[in-house]
DSSP file (Angstrom, degrees, kcal/mol; ACC not computed):
  #  RESIDUE AA STRUCTURE BP1 BP2  ACC     N-H-->O    O-->H-N    N-H-->O    O-->H-N    TCO  KAPPA ALPHA  PHI   PSI    X-CA   Y-CA   Z-CA
    1    1 A M              0   0    0      0, 0.0     2,-0.1     0, 0.0     0, 0.0   0.000 360.0 360.0 360.0 138.2  147.9  141.2   28.2
    2    2 A N     >  -     0   0    0      1,-0.1     4,-2.3     4,-0.0     5,-0.2  -0.462 360.0-111.3 -84.2 162.0  146.3  144.5   27.5
    3    3 A K  H  > S+     0   0    0      1,-0.2     4,-2.6     2,-0.2     5,-0.2   0.835 116.6  52.1 -59.4 -37.0  148.0  147.8   27.8
    4    4 A T  H  > S+     0   0    0      2,-0.2     4,-2.4     1,-0.2    -1,-0.2   0.948 109.7  49.7 -66.4 -44.4  145.9  148.9   30.8
    5    5 A L  H  > S+     0   0    0      2,-0.2     4,-3.0     1,-0.2     5,-0.3   0.941 113.9  47.2 -55.3 -49.4  146.8  145.7   32.7
    6    6 A N  H  X S+     0   0    0     -4,-2.3     4,-2.3     1,-0.2    -1,-0.2   0.940 113.1  46.7 -61.3 -44.2  150.5  146.3   31.9
    7    7 A T  H  X S+     0   0    0     -4,-2.6     4,-2.7     2,-0.2    -1,-0.2   0.868 114.3  46.5 -59.6 -39.5  150.5  149.8   32.9
    8    8 A T  H  X S+     0   0    0     -4,-2.4     4,-2.6     2,-0.2    -1,-0.2   0.895 112.2  50.9 -79.5 -35.9  148.6  149.2   36.2
    9    9 A L  H  X S+     0   0    0     -4,-3.0     4,-2.9    -5,-0.2     5,-0.3   0.942 111.0  50.0 -62.9 -42.7  151.0  146.2   37.0
   10   10 A F  H  X S+     0   0    0     -4,-2.3     4,-3.4    -5,-0.3     5,-0.2   0.963 112.5  46.8 -55.0 -51.6  154.0  148.6   36.4
   11   11 A I  H  X S+     0   0    0     -4,-2.7     4,-2.8     1,-0.2     5,-0.2   0.907 110.9  50.4 -63.9 -40.5  152.6  151.1   38.6
   12   12 A A  H  X S+     0   0    0     -4,-2.6     4,-1.8     2,-0.2    -1,-0.2   0.942 114.2  44.4 -56.8 -48.9  151.8  148.7   41.4
   13   13 A I  H  X S+     0   0    0     -4,-2.9     4,-2.8     2,-0.2     5,-0.2   0.968 115.1  49.5 -62.3 -51.5  155.3  147.2   41.3
   14   14 A F  H  X S+     0   0    0     -4,-3.4     4,-2.8    -5,-0.3    -1,-0.2   0.889 107.7  52.2 -56.3 -36.0  156.8  150.7   41.1
   15   15 A A  H  X S+     0   0    0     -4,-2.8     4,-2.1    -5,-0.2    -1,-0.2   0.861 109.6  51.6 -71.5 -32.8  154.7  152.0   44.1
   16   16 A I  H  X S+     0   0    0     -4,-1.8     4,-2.3    -5,-0.2     5,-0.2   0.966 110.8  48.0 -58.5 -57.1  156.0  148.9   46.2
   17   17 A I  H  X S+     0   0    0     -4,-2.8     4,-2.3     1,-0.2    -2,-0.2   0.909 110.3  51.8 -55.3 -48.0  159.5  149.8   45.3
   18   18 A T  H  X S+     0   0    0     -4,-2.8     4,-2.2    -5,-0.2    -1,-0.2   0.935 110.1  49.0 -54.7 -48.3  158.9  153.5   46.2
   19   19 A I  H  X S+     0   0    0     -4,-2.1     4,-1.7     1,-0.2    -1,-0.2   0.883 111.2  49.2 -62.0 -38.6  157.5  152.6   49.6
   20   20 A L  H  X S+     0   0    0     -4,-2.3     4,-1.8     1,-0.2    -1,-0.2   0.859 109.2  51.5 -63.3 -38.5  160.4  150.3   50.3
   21   21 A A  H  < S+     0   0    0     -4,-2.3    18,-0.4     1,-0.2    -1,-0.2   0.866 113.6  45.9 -70.6 -34.5  162.9  153.0   49.4
   22   22 A M  H  < S+     0   0    0     -4,-2.2    -2,-0.2    -5,-0.2    -1,-0.2   0.755 120.6  34.0 -80.6 -23.3  161.2  155.5   51.7
   23   23 A V  H  < S+     0   0    0     -4,-1.7    -2,-0.2    -5,-0.2    -1,-0.2   0.618  89.3 108.7-108.7  -9.6  160.8  153.4   54.8
   24   24 A A     <  -     0   0    0     -4,-1.8    15,-1.0    -5,-0.2     2,-0.4  -0.444  56.2-150.6 -67.2 135.8  163.9  151.2   54.6
   25   25 A G  E     -A   38   0A   0     13,-0.2     2,-0.6    -2,-0.2    13,-0.2  -0.897   9.6-154.4-108.3 131.7  166.5  152.0   57.3
   26   26 A F  E     -A   37   0A   0     11,-2.5    11,-2.6    -2,-0.4     2,-0.4  -0.941  19.1-149.6-108.2 118.5  170.3  151.7   57.0
   27   27 A Q  E     -A   36   0A   0     -2,-0.6     2,-0.5     9,-0.3     9,-0.2  -0.735   6.5-159.8 -94.3 133.9  171.8  151.3   60.5
   28   28 A Y  E     -A   35   0A   0      7,-3.5     7,-2.2    -2,-0.4     2,-0.6  -0.969   3.2-164.2-114.4 124.8  175.4  152.5   61.2
   29   29 A D  E     +A   34   0A   0     -2,-0.5     5,-0.2     5,-0.2    -2,-0.0  -0.918  19.3 162.6-112.0 101.7  177.1  151.0   64.3
   30   30 A W  E >   -A   33   0A   0      3,-1.9     3,-1.1    -2,-0.6    -2,-0.0  -0.878  50.6-110.4-113.7 151.3  180.1  153.0   65.3
   31   31 A P  T 3  S+     0   0    0      0, 0.0     3,-0.1     0, 0.0    -1,-0.1   0.799 117.7  26.6 -52.6 -28.0  181.6  152.7   68.8
   32   32 A D  T 3  S+     0   0    0      1,-0.2    20,-0.6    21,-0.0     2,-0.3   0.369 126.9  41.7-115.4   2.4  180.4  156.1   69.9
   33   33 A N  E <   -AB  30  51A   0     -3,-1.1    -3,-1.9    18,-0.2     2,-0.5  -0.865  51.7-179.1-155.6 114.8  177.3  156.6   67.6
   34   34 A I  E     +AB  29  50A   0     16,-2.1    15,-2.7    -2,-0.3    16,-1.5  -0.977  26.6 151.6-111.2 120.2  174.6  154.1   66.7
   35   35 A H  E     -AB  28  48A   0     -7,-2.2    -7,-3.5    -2,-0.5     2,-0.5  -0.987  35.9-138.5-151.0 157.6  172.0  155.7   64.2
   36   36 A T  E     -AB  27  47A   0     11,-2.5    11,-2.0    -2,-0.3     2,-0.4  -0.976  15.7-150.8-121.1 124.2  169.6  154.6   61.5
   37   37 A D  E     -AB  26  46A   0    -11,-2.6   -11,-2.5    -2,-0.5     2,-0.4  -0.775   9.6-157.8 -95.5 135.0  169.2  156.6   58.3
   38   38 A Y  E     +AB  25  45A   0      7,-3.0     6,-2.2    -2,-0.4     7,-1.4  -0.927  47.3  44.6-115.9 140.8  165.9  156.6   56.4
   39   39 A G        -     0   0    0    -15,-1.0   -17,-0.2   -18,-0.4   -13,-0.1  -0.076  66.5-106.8 116.4 153.6  165.3  157.5   52.8
   40   40 A F  S    S+     0   0    0     -2,-0.1    -1,-0.1     2,-0.1   -16,-0.1  -0.865  93.5   4.0-159.5 130.9  166.9  156.7   49.4
   41   41 A P  S    S+     0   0    0      0, 0.0     2,-0.4     0, 0.0    28,-0.0  -0.975 138.1  33.9 -80.6 -22.8  168.6  158.3   47.5
   42   42 A L  S    S-     0   0    0     23,-0.2     2,-0.6    24,-0.1    -2,-0.1  -0.801  81.3-124.5-102.2 140.6  168.5  161.2   50.0
   43   43 A T        +     0   0    0     -2,-0.4    -4,-0.3     1,-0.2    22,-0.1  -0.679  33.3 168.8 -75.9 117.8  168.4  160.7   53.8
   44   44 A Y        +     0   0    0     -6,-2.2    18,-2.6    -2,-0.6     2,-0.3   0.515  63.6  30.6-108.0  -2.8  165.5  162.5   55.1
   45   45 A A  E     -BC  38  61A   0     -7,-1.4    -7,-3.0    16,-0.2     2,-0.4  -0.984  55.4-170.5-151.0 141.4  165.5  161.1   58.7
   46   46 A T  E     -BC  37  60A   0     14,-2.1    14,-2.9    -2,-0.3     2,-0.6  -0.993   7.5-161.9-130.6 133.9  168.2  160.0   61.2
   47   47 A H  E     -BC  36  59A   0    -11,-2.0   -11,-2.5    -2,-0.4     2,-0.5  -0.965   8.1-157.2-118.9 113.2  167.3  158.2   64.4
   48   48 A T  E     +BC  35  58A   0     10,-3.0    10,-2.3    -2,-0.6   -13,-0.3  -0.795  19.1 169.2 -90.4 125.8  170.2  158.2   66.9
   49   49 A T  E     +     0   0A   0    -15,-2.7     7,-2.5    -2,-0.5     2,-0.4   0.624  65.3  24.9-114.2 -20.7  169.9  155.4   69.5
   50   50 A S  E     +BC  34  55A   0    -16,-1.5   -16,-2.1     5,-0.3    -1,-0.3  -0.988  60.2 172.7-150.0 136.7  173.3  155.6   71.2
   51   51 A T  E >   -BC  33  54A   0      3,-3.0     3,-1.2    -2,-0.4   -18,-0.2  -0.752  52.1 -87.2-129.6-179.7  176.0  158.2   71.7
   52   52 A F  T 3  S+     0   0    0    -20,-0.6   -19,-0.1    -2,-0.2    -1,-0.0   0.815 127.4  51.6 -51.8 -36.8  179.2  158.6   73.6
   53   53 A A  T 3  S-     0   0    0      1,-0.3    -1,-0.2   -21,-0.2   -21,-0.0   0.583 122.7 -91.6 -87.3  -8.6  177.3  159.8   76.7
   54   54 A G  E <  S-C   51   0A   0     -3,-1.2    -3,-3.0   -22,-0.1    -1,-0.3  -0.894  73.8  -2.2 135.8-165.5  174.8  156.8   76.6
   55   55 A P  E     +C   50   0A   0      0, 0.0     2,-0.3     0, 0.0    -5,-0.3  -0.316  64.3 175.9 -63.2 141.4  171.5  155.7   75.3
   56   56 A A  E     -     0   0A   0     -7,-2.5     2,-0.2     2,-0.1    -2,-0.0  -0.915  31.0-155.3-143.1 166.9  169.7  158.3   73.3
   57   57 A N  E     +     0   0A   0     -2,-0.3     2,-0.5     2,-0.0    -8,-0.2  -0.588  35.7 155.2-143.4  78.2  166.4  158.9   71.3
   58   58 A I  E     -C   48   0A   0    -10,-2.3   -10,-3.0    -2,-0.2     2,-0.5  -0.921  22.7-164.8-118.4 130.4  167.1  161.7   68.9
   59   59 A W  E     -C   47   0A   0     -2,-0.5     2,-0.4   -12,-0.2   -12,-0.2  -0.921   3.9-171.0-107.8 132.1  165.3  162.2   65.6
   60   60 A Y  E     -C   46   0A   0    -14,-2.9   -14,-2.1    -2,-0.5     2,-0.5  -0.993   9.1-174.0-119.3 127.4  166.5  164.5   62.9
   61   61 A V  E     -C   45   0A   0     -2,-0.4     2,-0.8   -16,-0.2   -16,-0.2  -0.963  12.1-163.8-124.2 119.3  164.0  165.1   60.1
   62   62 A D     >  -     0   0    0    -18,-2.6     4,-2.3    -2,-0.5     5,-0.2  -0.845   3.3-172.6-102.6 103.6  164.8  167.1   56.9
   63   63 A T  H  > S+     0   0    0     -2,-0.8     4,-2.1     1,-0.2    -1,-0.1   0.717  82.8  57.4 -69.4 -21.3  161.6  167.8   55.3
   64   64 A V  H  > S+     0   0    0      2,-0.2     4,-2.7     1,-0.1    -1,-0.2   0.946 107.5  48.3 -69.9 -48.6  163.3  169.3   52.2
   65   65 A N  H  > S+     0   0    0      1,-0.2     4,-3.0     2,-0.2     5,-0.2   0.920 112.2  50.8 -58.3 -44.7  165.2  166.0   51.6
   66   66 A L  H  X S+     0   0    0     -4,-2.3     4,-2.5     1,-0.2     5,-0.2   0.937 110.9  47.3 -67.1 -39.9  161.8  164.1   52.1
   67   67 A A  H  X S+     0   0    0     -4,-2.1     4,-2.6     2,-0.2    -2,-0.2   0.930 112.2  49.4 -52.5 -48.7  160.1  166.3   49.6
   68   68 A V  H  X S+     0   0    0     -4,-2.7     4,-3.3     2,-0.2    -2,-0.2   0.898 111.1  50.7 -54.8 -48.7  162.9  165.9   47.1
   69   69 A D  H  X S+     0   0    0     -4,-3.0     4,-3.2     1,-0.2     5,-0.2   0.939 111.9  45.6 -60.0 -46.4  162.8  162.1   47.5
   70   70 A L  H  X S+     0   0    0     -4,-2.5     4,-3.0    -5,-0.2     5,-0.5   0.931 113.3  50.9 -65.6 -39.9  159.0  162.0   46.9
   71   71 A V  H  X S+     0   0    0     -4,-2.6     4,-3.2    -5,-0.2     5,-0.4   0.978 112.3  48.7 -57.7 -55.8  159.4  164.3   43.9
   72   72 A L  H  X S+     0   0    0     -4,-3.3     4,-2.6     1,-0.2     5,-0.2   0.949 118.0  37.7 -39.2 -64.6  162.2  162.0   42.5
   73   73 A W  H  X S+     0   0    0     -4,-3.2     4,-1.6     1,-0.2    -2,-0.2   0.884 121.6  40.8 -73.8 -35.1  160.3  158.8   43.0
   74   74 A L  H  X S+     0   0    0     -4,-3.0     4,-2.9    -5,-0.2    -1,-0.2   0.873 116.2  52.2 -71.7 -36.1  156.7  159.9   42.0
   75   75 A G  H  X S+     0   0    0     -4,-3.2     4,-2.2    -5,-0.5     5,-0.2   0.897 110.2  49.1 -63.3 -40.3  158.2  162.1   39.0
   76   76 A T  H  X S+     0   0    0     -4,-2.6     4,-2.7    -5,-0.4     5,-0.3   0.911 112.6  49.0 -67.2 -40.4  160.1  159.0   37.8
   77   77 A L  H  X S+     0   0    0     -4,-1.6     4,-2.7    -5,-0.2     5,-0.2   0.950 111.4  46.3 -65.4 -44.8  156.9  157.0   38.0
   78   78 A T  H  X S+     0   0    0     -4,-2.9     4,-2.0     1,-0.2    -1,-0.2   0.921 116.2  46.6 -63.2 -39.8  154.8  159.5   36.2
   79   79 A V  H  X S+     0   0    0     -4,-2.2     4,-2.0     2,-0.2    -1,-0.2   0.898 114.9  47.2 -68.9 -41.1  157.5  159.8   33.3
   80   80 A L  H  X S+     0   0    0     -4,-2.7     4,-2.3    -5,-0.2    -1,-0.2   0.882 111.9  48.3 -73.6 -35.8  157.9  156.1   33.1
   81   81 A A  H  X S+     0   0    0     -4,-2.7     4,-2.2    -5,-0.3    -1,-0.2   0.891 111.3  51.9 -72.6 -34.6  154.2  155.3   32.9
   82   82 A A  H  X S+     0   0    0     -4,-2.0     4,-2.4    -5,-0.2    -2,-0.2   0.919 110.7  47.1 -58.0 -47.6  153.7  158.0   30.3
   83   83 A I  H  X S+     0   0    0     -4,-2.0     4,-2.2     1,-0.2    -2,-0.2   0.899 110.2  52.6 -60.6 -41.3  156.4  156.5   28.2
   84   84 A M  H  X S+     0   0    0     -4,-2.3     4,-2.4     1,-0.2    -1,-0.2   0.900 110.1  48.4 -69.3 -35.2  155.1  153.2   28.6
   85   85 A Q  H  X S+     0   0    0     -4,-2.2     4,-2.7     2,-0.2     5,-0.2   0.908 110.2  51.9 -60.9 -42.9  151.6  154.4   27.4
   86   86 A I  H  X S+     0   0    0     -4,-2.4     4,-2.3     2,-0.2    -2,-0.2   0.925 112.9  44.6 -61.3 -47.5  153.1  156.1   24.5
   87   87 A V  H  X S+     0   0    0     -4,-2.2     4,-2.1     2,-0.2    -1,-0.2   0.888 112.9  50.5 -61.8 -45.6  154.9  153.0   23.4
   88   88 A L  H  X S+     0   0    0     -4,-2.4     4,-2.5     2,-0.2    -2,-0.2   0.890 108.8  51.8 -62.8 -41.7  152.0  150.8   24.0
   89   89 A N  H  X S+     0   0    0     -4,-2.7     4,-2.3     2,-0.2    -2,-0.2   0.889 107.9  51.8 -60.7 -41.6  149.7  153.0   21.9
   90   90 A K  H  X S+     0   0    0     -4,-2.3     4,-1.1    -5,-0.2    -2,-0.2   0.952 109.8  50.3 -67.6 -39.6  152.2  153.0   19.0
   91   91 A K  H >< S+     0   0    0     -4,-2.1     3,-0.8     1,-0.2    -2,-0.2   0.939 110.1  51.1 -51.3 -50.8  152.2  149.2   19.1
   92   92 A Q  H 3< S+     0   0    0     -4,-2.5    -1,-0.2     1,-0.2    -2,-0.2   0.869 107.8  50.1 -60.0 -39.7  148.5  149.1   19.1
   93   93 A T  H 3<        0   0    0     -4,-2.3    -1,-0.2     1,-0.3    -2,-0.2   0.725 360.0 360.0 -76.5 -17.0  148.0  151.4   16.1
   94   94 A K    <<        0   0    0     -4,-1.1    -1,-0.3    -3,-0.8    -2,-0.2   0.406 360.0 360.0 -74.8 360.0  150.5  149.3   13.9
C-alpha cells in the first residue's frame, strides 16, 4: 500500500469515529429524571424527556463544549495524520 492510501484510509476511519463520538447518546434513566447526553468526551447537549412533573422535551446545548469537542477530535486527527506522513516519508527515503 502506498502512503497516500494509508493516510486516506486512516483519515476516513478517524472521521467515522469522530462522527460516532459526536452523535452517540448516553441515556440516563433515573426515577424522577430521564435524559440523554450527547458528546464525547465533553457533553455538549442534554435532552430531558421525563421529569418528576411528567413528560418533558427540554434541550440544553452548550456551544463551548461542542466547540472544544470538535477542536479535540479534529486537532487529534490533524496531528496524527501529520505524524503518519512524517513516519511514512522517513520510511520511503530509506
